[in-house]
TORVEX-7219 format. One record per residue: residue number from 0; residue in one letter; x, y, z of N, C-alpha, C in turn. Coordinates in steps of 0.02 Angstrom, whole numbers, plus 50000, padded with zeros to 5 digits. Example, Ala and Ser with C-alpha at 12.3 -4.5 7.8 and 13.67 -1.06 7.14 Angstrom:
2
[node 0,a,[50660,49716,50390],[50615,49775,50390],[50660,49835,50390]] [node 1,s,[50642,49888,50354],[50684,49947,50357],[50645,50002,50394]] 
This chain:
307
[node 0,x,[55843,54276,53480],[55855,54230,53536],[55883,54270,53595]] [node 1,x,[55858,54255,53655],[55880,54289,53715],[55951,54269,53732]] [node 2,x,[55993,54319,53746],[56062,54306,53764],[56065,54284,53837]] [node 3,x,[56107,54234,53852],[56113,54212,53922],[56144,54267,53965]] [node 4,x,[56124,54269,54028],[56152,54317,54074],[56223,54297,54092]] [node 5,x,[56269,54344,54086],[56339,54331,54102],[56352,54347,54176]] [node 6,x,[56374,54297,54213],[56389,54306,54283],[56463,54323,54290]] [node 7,x,[56481,54383,54316],[56551,54399,54326],[56585,54348,54371]] [node 8,x,[56649,54334,54358],[56686,54287,54399],[56718,54325,54457]] [node 9,x,[56688,54321,54516],[56714,54356,54574],[56725,54305,54630]] [node 10,x,[56770,54320,54677],[56789,54271,54728],[56732,54253,54777]] [node 11,x,[56691,54302,54796],[56643,54290,54849],[56570,54289,54825]] [node 12,x,[56548,54343,54793],[56478,54350,54775],[56463,54312,54710]] [node 13,x,[56465,54246,54714],[56458,54204,54655],[56404,54151,54666]] [node 14,x,[56401,54103,54621],[56349,54051,54625],[56355,54009,54688]] [node 15,x,[56417,53997,54709],[56426,53956,54770],[56399,53993,54831]] [node 16,x,[56410,54058,54833],[56381,54097,54888],[56305,54095,54886]] [node 17,x,[56276,54099,54826],[56203,54095,54820],[56179,54028,54847]] [node 18,x,[56215,53974,54831],[56195,53908,54856],[56200,53905,54932]] [node 19,x,[56252,53937,54960],[56260,53939,55033],[56201,53974,55066]] [node 20,x,[56180,54030,55037],[56125,54068,55066],[56060,54030,55059]] [node 21,x,[56049,53998,55002],[55990,53957,54994],[55987,53902,55047]] [node 22,x,[56044,53871,55060],[56048,53819,55111],[56029,53847,55180]] [node 23,x,[56059,53905,55198],[56045,53935,55263],[55972,53953,55271]] [node 24,x,[55942,53982,55220],[55872,54002,55222],[55827,53940,55229]] [node 25,x,[55841,53889,55189],[55800,53829,55192],[55805,53796,55260]] [node 26,x,[55866,53795,55288],[55875,53765,55355],[55834,53801,55407]] [node 27,x,[55838,53867,55408],[55801,53906,55458],[55726,53893,55453]] [node 28,x,[55700,53891,55392],[55628,53886,55382],[55601,53816,55395]] [node 29,x,[55643,53766,55387],[55618,53697,55393],[55640,53662,55456]] [node 30,x,[55691,53687,55490],[55717,53655,55550],[55701,53693,55614]] [node 31,x,[55668,53750,55608],[55650,53791,55666],[55575,53796,55670]] [node 32,x,[55545,53762,55719],[55472,53758,55723],[55439,53826,55727]] [node 33,x,[55473,53874,55758],[55444,53941,55764],[55438,53979,55700]] [node 34,x,[55466,53952,55645],[55464,53987,55580],[55422,53950,55528]] [node 35,x,[55389,53898,55548],[55352,53858,55499],[55297,53898,55465]] [node 36,x,[55267,53945,55502],[55213,53985,55473],[55237,54033,55419]] [node 37,x,[55302,54050,55421],[55328,54098,55372],[55333,54067,55302]] [node 38,x,[55336,54001,55299],[55339,53966,55235],[55293,53905,55239]] [node 39,x,[55230,53919,55253],[55182,53865,55266],[55160,53828,55204]] [node 40,x,[55171,53857,55145],[55151,53825,55083],[55212,53819,55036]] [node 41,x,[55210,53774,54988],[55265,53770,54939],[55277,53836,54903]] [node 42,x,[55223,53873,54889],[55231,53937,54854],[55268,53987,54898]] [node 43,x,[55253,53988,54963],[55287,54034,55008],[55361,54015,55015]] [node 44,x,[55375,53951,55021],[55445,53929,55026],[55483,53945,54962]] [node 45,x,[55449,53940,54905],[55480,53954,54841],[55503,54027,54837]] [node 46,x,[55464,54072,54867],[55484,54143,54868],[55552,54151,54902]] [node 47,x,[55560,54117,54959],[55623,54122,54996],[55681,54095,54955]] [node 48,x,[55670,54038,54924],[55723,54006,54885],[55744,54049,54827]] [node 49,x,[55695,54078,54792],[55711,54121,54735],[55747,54184,54758]] [node 50,x,[55723,54214,54813],[55756,54274,54838],[55828,54260,54857]] [node 51,x,[55840,54202,54889],[55908,54183,54907],[55951,54171,54846]] [node 52,x,[55923,54141,54795],[55960,54126,54734],[55979,54189,54696]] [node 53,x,[55935,54240,54696],[55948,54299,54655],[55976,54358,54695]] [node 54,x,[55986,54350,54760],[56002,54410,54800],[56068,54442,54781]] [node 55,x,[56113,54405,54748],[56176,54435,54724],[56186,54421,54649]] [node 56,x,[56133,54408,54612],[56139,54390,54541],[56173,54446,54502]] [node 57,x,[56225,54427,54465],[56260,54476,54424],[56307,54521,54462]] [node 58,x,[56324,54503,54524],[56369,54544,54565],[56437,54550,54532]] [node 59,x,[56464,54609,54531],[56528,54620,54497],[56587,54627,54545]] [node 60,x,[56576,54611,54609],[56631,54615,54656],[56646,54684,54682]] [node 61,x,[56602,54731,54670],[56609,54800,54696],[56550,54815,54741]] [node 62,x,[56559,54861,54789],[56503,54877,54833],[56465,54938,54808]] [node 63,x,[56412,54956,54844],[56369,55011,54822],[56406,55077,54821]] [node 64,x,[56450,55088,54869],[56487,55151,54871],[56529,55159,54808]] [node 65,x,[56560,55105,54786],[56601,55108,54726],[56558,55127,54665]] [node 66,x,[56500,55097,54659],[56457,55112,54602],[56431,55184,54605]] [node 67,x,[56418,55208,54664],[56396,55277,54670],[56451,55326,54654]] [node 68,x,[56514,55307,54669],[56571,55351,54656],[56594,55348,54583]] [node 69,x,[56571,55299,54545],[56594,55292,54475],[56537,55297,54425]] [node 70,x,[56482,55329,54445],[56423,55334,54401],[56439,55370,54335]] [node 71,x,[56489,55415,54336],[56502,55456,54277],[56554,55425,54230]] [node 72,x,[56575,55363,54243],[56622,55331,54198],[56585,55304,54137]] [node 73,x,[56615,55312,54079],[56584,55289,54017],[56582,55212,54016]] [node 74,x,[56636,55180,54036],[56639,55107,54036],[56620,55082,54106]] [node 75,x,[56597,55021,54108],[56582,54991,54173],[56509,54972,54179]] [node 76,x,[56492,54947,54238],[56424,54921,54249],[56372,54977,54252]] [node 77,x,[56392,55036,54277],[56348,55095,54280],[56287,55084,54325]] [node 78,x,[56293,55041,54375],[56235,55029,54417],[56214,55093,54455]] [node 79,x,[56264,55132,54477],[56248,55194,54512],[56208,55242,54469]] [node 80,x,[56227,55246,54405],[56191,55289,54358],[56121,55263,54344]] [node 81,x,[56115,55199,54333],[56050,55169,54316],[56000,55175,54373]] [node 82,x,[56023,55168,54434],[55977,55166,54491],[55984,55225,54538]] [node 83,x,[56015,55279,54513],[56019,55342,54550],[56045,55333,54621]] [node 84,x,[56094,55289,54629],[56128,55277,54693],[56082,55248,54747]] [node 85,x,[56023,55225,54729],[55977,55196,54777],[55983,55120,54775]] [node 86,x,[56021,55092,54822],[56034,55019,54822],[56050,54994,54752]] [node 87,x,[56100,55022,54719],[56112,55004,54649],[56126,54930,54638]] [node 88,x,[56165,54899,54681],[56180,54828,54672],[56117,54785,54681]] [node 89,x,[56080,54798,54735],[56022,54757,54750],[55969,54764,54695]] [node 90,x,[55961,54822,54668],[55914,54832,54612],[55938,54796,54549]] [node 91,x,[56004,54796,54540],[56032,54758,54483],[56020,54683,54493]] [node 92,x,[56028,54659,54554],[56017,54588,54567],[55944,54569,54551]] [node 93,x,[55898,54612,54572],[55827,54598,54558],[55814,54598,54482]] [node 94,x,[55841,54648,54448],[55830,54652,54376],[55860,54591,54340]] [node 95,x,[55920,54571,54361],[55953,54514,54330],[55913,54450,54342]] [node 96,x,[55893,54439,54405],[55857,54379,54422],[55790,54374,54388]] [node 97,x,[55752,54428,54388],[55686,54426,54358],[55689,54423,54282]] [node 98,x,[55744,54450,54253],[55752,54443,54181],[55760,54370,54162]] [node 99,x,[55798,54333,54201],[55807,54262,54189],[55740,54226,54195]] [node 100,x,[55702,54242,54247],[55638,54209,54259],[55589,54225,54203]] [node 101,x,[55590,54287,54180],[55546,54306,54124],[55565,54270,54060]] [node 102,x,[55630,54269,54045],[55652,54242,53981],[55647,54166,53978]] [node 103,x,[55647,54134,54036],[55640,54061,54037],[55567,54040,54041]] [node 104,x,[55521,54088,54047],[55450,54072,54048],[55427,54041,54114]] [node 105,x,[55464,54052,54167],[55448,54021,54231],[55380,54044,54257]] [node 106,x,[55362,54106,54241],[55299,54134,54266],[55240,54124,54219]] [node 107,x,[55253,54096,54162],[55203,54094,54109],[55137,54064,54131]] [node 108,x,[55139,54012,54172],[55078,53977,54192],[55045,54006,54254]] [node 109,x,[55075,54057,54284],[55048,54085,54346],[54998,54140,54332]] [node 110,x,[54944,54145,54372],[54896,54200,54364],[54931,54267,54378]] [node 111,x,[54904,54320,54350],[54935,54386,54356],[54942,54407,54428]] [node 112,x,[54892,54396,54470],[54895,54415,54540],[54950,54378,54577]] [node 113,x,[54958,54314,54560],[55010,54274,54592],[55079,54300,54572]] [node 114,x,[55088,54317,54509],[55153,54344,54486],[55168,54410,54521]] [node 115,x,[55116,54452,54528],[55126,54517,54560],[55147,54510,54633]] [node 116,x,[55113,54466,54669],[55129,54455,54739],[55198,54425,54746]] [node 117,x,[55215,54377,54704],[55281,54345,54706],[55336,54396,54694]] [node 118,x,[55328,54437,54642],[55379,54486,54626],[55386,54538,54682]] [node 119,x,[55331,54562,54708],[55334,54612,54762],[55371,54584,54823]] [node 120,x,[55356,54523,54841],[55388,54492,54900],[55463,54482,54890]] [node 121,x,[55482,54455,54832],[55552,54441,54819],[55592,54505,54814]] [node 122,x,[55565,54556,54781],[55600,54620,54775],[55612,54650,54844]] [node 123,x,[55561,54649,54887],[55568,54675,54955],[55623,54639,54993]] [node 124,x,[55624,54573,54987],[55674,54533,55022],[55745,54549,54997]] [node 125,x,[55754,54551,54932],[55820,54563,54904],[55845,54634,54921]] [node 126,x,[55801,54684,54917],[55822,54752,54934],[55841,54758,55007]] [node 127,x,[55813,54715,55050],[55829,54718,55121],[55900,54696,55135]] [node 128,x,[55934,54663,55087],[56003,54641,55099],[56053,54698,55091]] [node 129,x,[56031,54756,55068],[56074,54815,55066],[56093,54833,55138]] [node 130,x,[56157,54837,55152],[56179,54852,55220],[56152,54919,55245]] [node 131,x,[56136,54964,55200],[56108,55028,55220],[56039,55020,55251]] [node 132,x,[56007,54963,55240],[55941,54949,55267],[55944,54909,55332]] [node 133,x,[56004,54893,55355],[56010,54848,55412],[55979,54876,55476]] [node 134,x,[55994,54939,55492],[55968,54968,55554],[55892,54969,55554]] [node 135,x,[55862,54989,55498],[55789,54991,55493],[55759,54921,55501]] [node 136,x,[55791,54872,55470],[55766,54804,55474],[55767,54779,55546]] [node 137,x,[55821,54795,55582],[55826,54773,55651],[55772,54805,55694]] [node 138,x,[55759,54869,55684],[55706,54902,55723],[55638,54873,55706]] [node 139,x,[55625,54860,55643],[55562,54830,55622],[55552,54763,55656]] [node 140,x,[55605,54723,55659],[55599,54657,55690],[55589,54663,55765]] [node 141,x,[55625,54708,55797],[55617,54717,55869],[55547,54743,55887]] [node 142,x,[55521,54786,55845],[55452,54809,55855],[55402,54752,55848]] [node 143,x,[55419,54704,55808],[55375,54647,55798],[55361,54610,55863]] [node 144,x,[55412,54607,55906],[55406,54569,55967],[55403,54612,56030]] [node 145,x,[55427,54673,56026],[55433,54713,56086],[55406,54784,56074]] [node 146,x,[55346,54799,56100],[55317,54865,56088],[55352,54921,56125]] [node 147,x,[55399,54905,56169],[55434,54958,56206],[55489,54990,56165]] [node 148,x,[55506,54959,56107],[55555,54991,56063],[55525,55054,56034]] [node 149,x,[55559,55112,56039],[55532,55175,56013],[55512,55169,55940]] [node 150,x,[55451,55188,55923],[55426,55181,55855],[55464,55225,55806]] [node 151,x,[55492,55280,55830],[55528,55326,55785],[55601,55313,55780]] [node 152,x,[55624,55255,55806],[55696,55242,55809],[55725,55214,55745]] [node 153,x,[55704,55240,55688],[55732,55218,55625],[55693,55162,55593]] [node 154,x,[55636,55145,55622],[55597,55089,55596],[55550,55111,55543]] [node 155,x,[55486,55120,55562],[55437,55141,55513],[55412,55082,55473]] [node 156,x,[55394,55094,55410],[55370,55040,55367],[55304,55013,55393]] [node 157,x,[55298,54947,55393],[55236,54915,55413],[55229,54905,55488]] [node 158,x,[55282,54918,55526],[55280,54904,55597],[55257,54965,55636]] [node 159,x,[55194,54972,55650],[55166,55027,55689],[55164,55007,55762]] [node 160,x,[55157,55056,55810],[55152,55038,55881],[55094,54991,55894]] [node 161,x,[55035,55003,55861],[54978,54960,55871],[54994,54889,55850]] [node 162,x,[55025,54881,55792],[55043,54815,55767],[55094,54783,55813]] [node 163,x,[55142,54823,55836],[55193,54795,55880],[55162,54770,55945]] [node 164,x,[55115,54808,55972],[55083,54787,56034],[55045,54722,56025]] [node 165,x,[55011,54716,55969],[54974,54655,55954],[55021,54596,55947]] [node 166,x,[55075,54605,55911],[55124,54552,55901],[55154,54530,55968]] [node 167,x,[55173,54580,56008],[55204,54564,56072],[55155,54528,56118]] [node 168,x,[55092,54549,56118],[55042,54516,56160],[55032,54444,56139]] [node 169,x,[55029,54433,56073],[55023,54365,56048],[55082,54323,56069]] [node 170,x,[55142,54353,56065],[55204,54318,56083],[55203,54300,56157]] [node 171,x,[55185,54348,56199],[55186,54337,56271],[55133,54286,56292]] [node 172,x,[55073,54291,56264],[55020,54245,56282],[55037,54174,56259]] [node 173,x,[55066,54168,56199],[55084,54102,56174],[55138,54071,56217]] [node 174,x,[55188,54111,56236],[55242,54085,56277],[55217,54062,56345]] [node 175,x,[55172,54101,56375],[55145,54085,56441],[55103,54022,56439]] [node 176,x,[55067,54012,56385],[55021,53955,56380],[55053,53893,56351]] [node 177,x,[55113,53900,56325],[55145,53843,56293],[55124,53833,56221]] [node 178,x,[55083,53878,56195],[55061,53873,56126],[55115,53898,56078]] [node 179,x,[55112,53881,56014],[55161,53906,55966],[55158,53982,55960]] [node 180,x,[55214,54013,55946],[55215,54084,55934],[55178,54101,55870]] [node 181,x,[55161,54164,55861],[55124,54183,55802],[55160,54164,55738]] [node 182,x,[55227,54164,55740],[55266,54148,55680],[55260,54074,55661]] [node 183,x,[55236,54033,55708],[55228,53963,55693],[55165,53947,55655]] [node 184,x,[55120,53996,55651],[55055,53985,55621],[55041,54035,55565]] [node 185,x,[55029,54010,55506],[55012,54054,55450],[54946,54090,55463]] [node 186,x,[54902,54060,55503],[54837,54091,55517],[54844,54152,55563]] [node 187,x,[54892,54149,55609],[54902,54205,55656],[54947,54259,55628]] [node 188,x,[54989,54243,55581],[55038,54290,55555],[55008,54337,55503]] [node 189,x,[55018,54402,55512],[54995,54450,55462],[55045,54454,55405]] [node 190,x,[55025,54485,55350],[55070,54492,55292],[55131,54533,55310]] [node 191,x,[55121,54586,55350],[55177,54628,55369],[55226,54591,55414]] [node 192,x,[55200,54550,55459],[55242,54510,55502],[55282,54460,55461]] [node 193,x,[55249,54428,55415],[55282,54378,55373],[55338,54410,55333]] [node 194,x,[55328,54471,55307],[55380,54503,55267],[55439,54525,55311]] [node 195,x,[55425,54549,55371],[55479,54567,55417],[55522,54507,55433]] [node 196,x,[55490,54451,55448],[55526,54389,55463],[55564,54365,55401]] [node 197,x,[55533,54371,55342],[55565,54349,55280],[55630,54386,55268]] [node 198,x,[55629,54452,55279],[55689,54492,55268],[55743,54473,55318]] [node 199,x,[55724,54460,55380],[55773,54440,55430],[55804,54372,55412]] [node 200,x,[55762,54325,55391],[55786,54258,55374],[55836,54262,55316]] [node 201,x,[55820,54300,55264],[55866,54307,55208],[55931,54340,55229]] [node 202,x,[55926,54392,55270],[55985,54427,55293],[56030,54380,55334]] [node 203,x,[55999,54340,55378],[56037,54293,55418],[56070,54239,55375]] [node 204,x,[56033,54216,55325],[56063,54168,55279],[56122,54197,55243]] [node 205,x,[56119,54262,55227],[56172,54296,55191],[56235,54303,55234]] [node 206,x,[56226,54307,55300],[56283,54317,55345],[56294,54256,55391]] [node 207,x,[56277,54198,55367],[56279,54138,55409],[56343,54098,55405]] [node 208,x,[56393,54122,55368],[56454,54082,55359],[56485,54059,55425]] [node 209,x,[56492,54102,55476],[56525,54078,55537],[56485,54026,55576]] [node 210,x,[56421,54018,55560],[56380,53968,55595],[56386,53899,55563]] [node 211,x,[56425,53892,55510],[56428,53829,55473],[56495,53793,55482]] [node 212,x,[56531,53812,55533],[56596,53780,55545],[56653,53829,55535]] [node 213,x,[56702,53827,55579],[56756,53877,55578],[56797,53874,55513]] [node 214,x,[56815,53814,55492],[56856,53807,55431],[56818,53834,55370]] [node 215,x,[56754,53818,55367],[56712,53842,55312],[56710,53919,55312]] [node 216,x,[56700,53947,55371],[56696,54019,55378],[56761,54053,55356]] [node 217,x,[56819,54023,55374],[56882,54055,55357],[56894,54056,55282]] [node 218,x,[56873,54004,55246],[56880,54003,55173],[56842,54062,55143]] [node 219,x,[56781,54072,55166],[56740,54125,55137],[56762,54195,55161]] [node 220,x,[56794,54198,55219],[56823,54262,55241],[56878,54283,55194]] [node 221,x,[56922,54237,55176],[56976,54254,55129],[56948,54273,55061]] [node 222,x,[56896,54238,55038],[56866,54255,54974],[56838,54326,54975]] [node 223,x,[56804,54343,55030],[56774,54409,55036],[56827,54463,55037]] [node 224,x,[56879,54452,55076],[56933,54501,55080],[56968,54510,55013]] [node 225,x,[56977,54456,54976],[57008,54461,54910],[56966,54505,54864]] [node 226,x,[56901,54498,54868],[56856,54539,54828],[56862,54613,54848]] [node 227,x,[56864,54625,54913],[56871,54693,54937],[56936,54725,54914]] [node 228,x,[56990,54686,54918],[57056,54714,54900],[57061,54727,54825]] [node 229,x,[57027,54685,54786],[57024,54697,54714],[56989,54764,54700]] [node 230,x,[56936,54777,54737],[56902,54841,54730],[56949,54898,54750]] [node 231,x,[56988,54887,54803],[57035,54938,54825],[57086,54957,54771]] [node 232,x,[57108,54908,54733],[57155,54922,54679],[57123,54964,54624]] [node 233,x,[57059,54950,54610],[57023,54990,54560],[57013,55061,54586]] [node 234,x,[57001,55068,54651],[56992,55135,54681],[57056,55175,54676]] [node 235,x,[57113,55142,54686],[57178,55177,54679],[57187,55202,54608]] [node 236,x,[57169,55162,54559],[57176,55181,54489],[57135,55243,54473]] [node 237,x,[57078,55251,54507],[57033,55306,54492],[57040,55363,54541]] [node 238,x,[57091,55361,54584],[57104,55412,54634],[57043,55422,54680]] [node 239,x,[57010,55367,54697],[56953,55369,54744],[56978,55350,54813]] [node 240,x,[56939,55367,54865],[56957,55343,54932],[56961,55267,54933]] [node 241,x,[57015,55240,54960],[57026,55168,54960],[56999,55138,55025]] [node 242,x,[56949,55095,55018],[56920,55064,55076],[56959,55005,55102]] [node 243,x,[56989,54966,55056],[57024,54905,55076],[57090,54902,55037]] [node 244,x,[57144,54911,55073],[57210,54914,55042],[57246,54847,55052]] [node 245,x,[57266,54816,54997],[57300,54752,55000],[57365,54756,55040]] [node 246,x,[57398,54814,55036],[57463,54821,55069],[57458,54822,55145]] [node 247,x,[57399,54839,55170],[57391,54844,55243],[57337,54797,55270]] [node 248,x,[57322,54744,55232],[57266,54700,55250],[57273,54670,55319]] [node 249,x,[57334,54650,55338],[57342,54617,55402],[57329,54664,55460]] [node 250,x,[57337,54729,55448],[57327,54778,55502],[57254,54788,55519]] [node 251,x,[57210,54780,55469],[57139,54793,55482],[57095,54731,55478]] [node 252,x,[57124,54674,55458],[57084,54613,55448],[57049,54592,55513]] [node 253,x,[57087,54582,55567],[57058,54559,55630],[57010,54611,55659]] [node 254,x,[57030,54673,55657],[56987,54726,55685],[56921,54730,55648]] [node 255,x,[56924,54723,55582],[56863,54725,55542],[56816,54668,55557]] [node 256,x,[56844,54608,55566],[56803,54549,55581],[56771,54555,55650]] [node 257,x,[56809,54579,55699],[56781,54589,55767],[56723,54639,55764]] [node 258,x,[56732,54693,55728],[56680,54743,55723],[56618,54716,55687]] [node 259,x,[56629,54679,55633],[56573,54651,55594],[56530,54606,55637]] [node 260,x,[56562,54561,55674],[56523,54512,55712],[56497,54540,55778]] [node 261,x,[56534,54585,55808],[56512,54613,55872],[56453,54661,55864]] [node 262,x,[56456,54702,55813],[56407,54756,55807],[56352,54744,55755]] [node 263,x,[56361,54693,55713],[56311,54681,55661],[56283,54610,55663]] [node 264,x,[56327,54560,55656],[56303,54491,55649],[56275,54464,55715]] [node 265,x,[56313,54470,55769],[56289,54441,55832],[56225,54474,55856]] [node 266,x,[56218,54540,55855],[56154,54570,55877],[56095,54545,55836]] [node 267,x,[56105,54531,55773],[56050,54507,55731],[56029,54437,55752]] [node 268,x,[56077,54393,55762],[56060,54325,55784],[56033,54325,55855]] [node 269,x,[56059,54371,55897],[56034,54376,55966],[55961,54398,55966]] [node 270,x,[55944,54446,55924],[55875,54469,55919],[55829,54413,55895]] [node 271,x,[55854,54374,55847],[55813,54320,55820],[55804,54264,55871]] [node 272,x,[55851,54259,55917],[55847,54208,55969],[55785,54217,56013]] [node 273,x,[55757,54277,56014],[55696,54289,56052],[55636,54256,56018]] [node 274,x,[55644,54239,55954],[55590,54208,55917],[55599,54132,55912]] [node 275,x,[55658,54111,55892],[55675,54040,55890],[55746,54031,55916]] [node 276,x,[55761,53975,55947],[55828,53965,55977],[55884,53970,55926]] [node 277,x,[55934,54010,55944],[55993,54018,55902],[56056,54003,55943]] [node 278,x,[56051,53957,55991],[56106,53943,56037],[56169,53922,56001]] [node 279,x,[56164,53872,55957],[56223,53846,55922],[56253,53900,55877]] [node 280,x,[56211,53937,55844],[56235,53989,55799],[56272,54044,55837]] [node 281,x,[56245,54063,55895],[56277,54115,55935],[56344,54091,55963]] [node 282,x,[56347,54027,55981],[56411,54000,56005],[56464,54001,55950]] [node 283,x,[56444,53985,55889],[56491,53986,55833],[56514,54057,55818]] [node 284,x,[56469,54104,55823],[56487,54174,55811],[56535,54199,55866]] [node 285,x,[56522,54180,55928],[56566,54199,55983],[56636,54168,55974]] [node 286,x,[56638,54108,55947],[56703,54076,55933],[56742,54118,55882]] [node 287,x,[56708,54142,55830],[56741,54183,55780],[56765,54249,55810]] [node 288,x,[56724,54279,55852],[56743,54342,55884],[56805,54332,55928]] [node 289,x,[56804,54278,55968],[56861,54265,56012],[56925,54252,55972]] [node 290,x,[56918,54218,55916],[56976,54204,55874],[57008,54270,55850]] [node 291,x,[56967,54314,55824],[56994,54376,55797],[57017,54423,55852]] [node 292,x,[56986,54422,55910],[57011,54461,55966],[57079,54437,55987]] [node 293,x,[57089,54371,55984],[57155,54343,55998],[57208,54369,55950]] [node 294,x,[57188,54377,55888],[57235,54405,55838],[57252,54477,55854]] [node 295,x,[57203,54515,55879],[57215,54584,55897],[57263,54589,55956]] [node 296,x,[57257,54543,56003],[57298,54544,56063],[57368,54516,56053]] [node 297,x,[57376,54477,55999],[57440,54443,55987],[57494,54495,55969]] [node 298,x,[57556,54483,55991],[57609,54530,55974],[57628,54526,55901]] [node 299,x,[57655,54578,55871],[57677,54575,55802],[57726,54518,55791]] [node 300,x,[57731,54494,55730],[57773,54437,55715],[57846,54448,55736]] [node 301,x,[57871,54508,55723],[57941,54522,55740],[57952,54519,55815]] [node 302,x,[57904,54546,55852],[57911,54546,55925],[57902,54475,55952]] [node 303,x,[57858,54437,55921],[57845,54369,55943],[57907,54325,55939]] [node 304,x,[57949,54339,55889],[58010,54298,55880],[58059,54309,55936]] [node 305,x,[58053,54366,55971],[58099,54382,56024],[58076,54355,56092]] [node 306,x,[58013,54332,56095],[57985,54309,56159],[58009,54238,56174]] 
């Protein structure tokens, strides 16, 4: 009998987070007319939902750097050892998710070609959630719409200058004529374009907490920081460089959030705004940035008492 997959109990990367990401991905694909072509069929939409569900499957609350630094430990998850430090967590998530799908017989009735295409697409999407792939993903997406982006600027992959020029021309002509963008039509969208958009949609769903309400975002911020600080304690035990120290959390909490949203999250949503409107999402992200900047500017508690 197949043993059930054990999901580690961690504060942030858990089943609730998976449900949040599934919600964000489904919302983008079904409430934004410019993305209807990316999930034009139930089978295509199912790929997104499965990728969102499994993108952190079996997460142990440690990041890739931790697993790469502890590959030689006898005990532990050994993801760094198993996957040679190449996106060890994301590869573990894929393996965990597809093992469940295999053991439950979910693919049993599907033709071999369909299973192959499904697996290839979902693996690509999940691997794109590795933060080490973020810069490449952004360049690939920008090339999709703007051929003036240097082709050698960290992009590569399926986005060639010729393809970028074609995509941009389609985008410009559609905008000028009032017709739907290429992403709105499955007939106009190429497989490479669809995959680039798919990776962006999953990534945005993964980082969409601040767009769902300030109170909601703050709960998940605390959960994430708790997970990071737990890792920091394990790093201290192993005499490793400590990335997140519980003793000094208040000193770097606001600065870290400002950096995350200013240099990573907001540019991603801003880039996507060129494809479909992200006005409300950008306003919510700006609210989060302003909040944390206010924390940076605020005087220390001791000094504040004297004012």
